[in-house]
N, C-alpha and C positions, 0 to 999 in steps of 0.2 A: 504493500500500500504506500509505503514511503517513497518508493521509486516512482509511483504514479503521480504523487504530489509534486515531486521534483520535475517530472515531465511536464505537468501543467504549468509550473512556474517558468519553464524554459519556453513555453509557447507565448508568453506575454510579450516579449520584444517583437515577435513576428506579428502579434495582434496590433501592437502600437503602429508598426510600420505599414500594415495593410488594412487598418481599420476602415479606411474610406474607399477601398478598392472594390471588391466584389460584394456588394450589399444589395439591398432592395432596389437601389436606383439603377443598377446595371441592367441594361436592356438585353433581351433575348433576341432570337432570330425567328422570323416568321417562316423562313425556308432554310432550316438547318441542313448542313451538308454532312453526310456520314464521314466518319474518320477513316483515313486510309489504313489498310492493313499494316501491321508492324513487320518490319524487315526481319527482326530477330526477337521474337517474343520471349525467348529463353535467356536473353542477355541478363546476367545477374545484377548489372548496374541499372537496368531499366526501372524507371519509377513505377510503383504499383498502380499509380493513378492511370497510367497508360493501359493497363490491363482491365481494371475495374471500370474505367470510363468508357470502355468499348462494349460492355455488357448491357444490352437493352432490355433484358428480361431477368427475373430472379432465377435462382437455382431451383431445380425441381427436387427439393429436399424438404424435410420437415423444418418448421421454423426453429432457428437456432442462432442465438446471439453469441458471437465469438470475440473476445478481447475487450479492449477499453474504448471509450467514446472517441478517442483520437488515435486509436491504433487497433483496428479490428475489421470485422466484416459481419454480414448477416446472411444466413440461408433462409429460404422460404419467406422472403419479405412479401408484404401485402401492399397493394396500391391504394392510396386514397383516391376515390373517384374524382375526376377533374371538376365536376360540377355537382353540387348538392343543393337542397332547398336553402341552406343557410351557410354555404361555403363555396368558394371557387379557388382553384389552384392557379398560381401565377407562374410565369416563365416556363411554359410547357416544354420549350426546346431543351431545357436542362435535364429532363427526365429524372427529376429528384423527388417525386411524390410517393416514394416507397418507404416503408418502415415496418417495425414490429406491429402485429395486429393490435396490441394494447395502445400504441400511439395513434393508430388510425381511429380507433373507437374514441379515444380521448378527444381528438380534434373534432370529431362529429358531435360529441356531447358539448364541447366548449362552444361550437358554433350555434347550437340551439340556445345555450345560456346567453350568449352575446345578443341574440335576437330578442329573447324574453326580458332580460334584466338590464341590458345596456341600450336597448332600442335600436341596435344596429340591424340592417337587413341580414347581416351575417359577417363572416370573417374571410379575409384573403390569406391563403396559405402560401408561404414561400418555400424555401428548400427544406426537404426532409432528408432522405438519404437516396443513394443510387440503388438500382435493383438488387445489387449484391453488396451494398455498402462499400467499404474500403475508402481509400484516399480519393479526393476529387481533383479535377484539373484546376479549379478556381474556387476561392471563396471561403473555405472552411478547413481548419485542422481537425475539427471534430465531425459530427454527423456521420460517423463511419459504421455504426452498429445498429442503426434503425431506431435509436432511442432519443433522437434530437429532432426538433422541428421549429421552424421560424414562422411566426404569425405577424403579418403586417399590422402596424398601428393605424392603418387607414381602414375605416369601415368598408365592408363590401358594398358596392353600388346596388341599387334596387333593380338591376337588370343583368341578364347574362352577358358577360363581357365577350367581345370578339377575340379571335386569336391575336389580332394585331394589338388590341388593348392589353391582353395578358402579357404580351412580350415587351411592350413599349411604355405602358402606363407607369408613372413614378409614384412611389409611396410619399406620404407627407412627412416632412421633417417635424419632429416633436420638440426639438431643443432650440432655445433662443440663440441668436448669433453669438452672444458672449459666452455661451456654453455653461452658464452658471445656474440655469433653471429651465423649466419647460416653457414653451410658448403658450401663454394663456389663451391665445386666439384659436389654438387647434387642440390642445390637450384638455379633455373634458372629463367629467365624472364617469362617463361611459368607458373611457380608457382604463380608469381605475377598476371599474367593475369587471371588465374582461380579464385584466391581469390577475385580479383577486380570485376570480372564478377558476382560472388555470392553476394558481398556486394552491388553492384549497383541494385540488384533486389529490387523493392519498398517494398515488404512485409518482407524483411529481417531486423530484428531488431539488431542482434548482430552476430558477428563471433568470435569465440574464437580460439586463436593460442598461441603457445609458445612466450614468450616475445622477444626472439631472432628473431623470424619471424616478429613480429610487428616492431622491430627495423629495419630490412632489408626492409620491405615495406615502412616505413617512409623515408628511405634513397633513395630508388630507384624509388618511384612513381613519375610520370611526369604528366603534364597537370592538369586535374580536380582531386583534392585530397580529395574532400569532403567525399568520401566513407571511408576514413581512420578512421573517427569517429566511425564507426561501428566495427572496428577491436579491440578486447579487449584481452589483455594478460591474460593467464590463465594457471595454472599448467597442466602438462601432455599432452600437445598438440604438441608434437615434431614430430609426424608422420602423423597427420591428422589435418584437421580443422573442427570445429563444427559450423554448421549453425543453427541459431534460428530464426524462423519467428514470426511475430506478431499474436495476436489472430485474427482469421478470422472475417470479418464483420458479425455482428449479433450474435456472440458467447457470449451471456450474462453471461454464466457460466464459461467462460474462464478468467483467471486472468493474465494479462500481466505484464511485467516489465516497469519501466519508460523508456522513450526514452533516449538513450545515449547522452552525451553532444555533442554539435556541433563541438567542437574543434577536431583537428586531433589526439590529444593524443600522439604527437611525441616529446614533449620537454624533456629535460633531467630530469626535475622534474617528468614528467608523468611516465617515465620508471625507475627511480632510485630505487624504491622499489624492482622491479623484478630482479635487478642485484646485490643486496646486497649479500654478501657472505653467510649470514645466511639463505637466501632464496635459493640460488643456491646449497649450500652444507649444508642442515639442519642437525643439530646434533640429533642423536636418543635420545628419551626421556630416563631419568634415569630409569623410570619404564614403562613397556609397558602399553599403555592406555587401559582401560577397554572397551570392545566392547559395542557400544550403542545398546539398544534394537531396534529391527526392527520396522519400521513404520507399524502400524496395520490398518486394514480396518476401524476401528472407527475413525482413524485420517485423513482419506481421506474424500473428499466431499460425502455427503449422496448418491448422484446420482450414485456414483461408485458401490454401491451395486446392483443397477438395471443393470448396464453394466455387472457385473459379472454373474448375474442370467439369463441374456437373452440367448435365444438359439443361436447356432452357425449360422453365415451367411453361405450361400452355397459356397463351395469352387470353 
């Protein structure tokens, strides 16, 4: 477990550097082109993202979560349907609407609550996982085992979005230009209700938001505030919030994180780091950092080889 904590801490510099890169604002493609075949798929130095990113369907295997959120894969993933009565999937060209069935059901429940309790027509769902999980070409270090999902902080419109809208529509920025608080013109009690409903799901372990959003939730939450302990500040979550669920019962090959502290995390000391000027306005490095080599298949759990080699599940 200690090694996993260290691994998460090592991801923070990358998150700082890439927080504004592949997020809800990045547009997709209405006419995505298939990736070319790999010249040498057995090259030991080949990034695992090249292998997992080329799988368009899940493995025809029982559902099985393997590894850690940022270092693993999933067999038998389930797709969230692209359109429901109270949800719509965005950026279809990414093919990232796959997850463990528990996550799919959670998002469906949350969308109904958003409609009933926040008055939203529904929710817009961003990246979940790839059909077989694993590292992605862009955007996330985590989302590898089907237990992570991004939900836009933009309410679903009251009509079915076209393919063009799903690829090109931008999410709404929730944070003020000075980065010190939310924008009161766009952040509403409905946003609090939706995030609270997600956090109150028993299987949810953490929800990542921008620190300004955490600050606003701490200020505005009434009644039972115990759910605030699950809300964690993190870089790059200005437009969406990130839901992470626990390893499902019986998933012996799944590696979870420690439970978050029970405190609300709302004190001045809890939030001080995130509002330091050096964090809000980081200075560019004097020399561009060298890109890290991609995670290889050998660095993933051994069982992920079987997931990659398995035949496609029936569409």
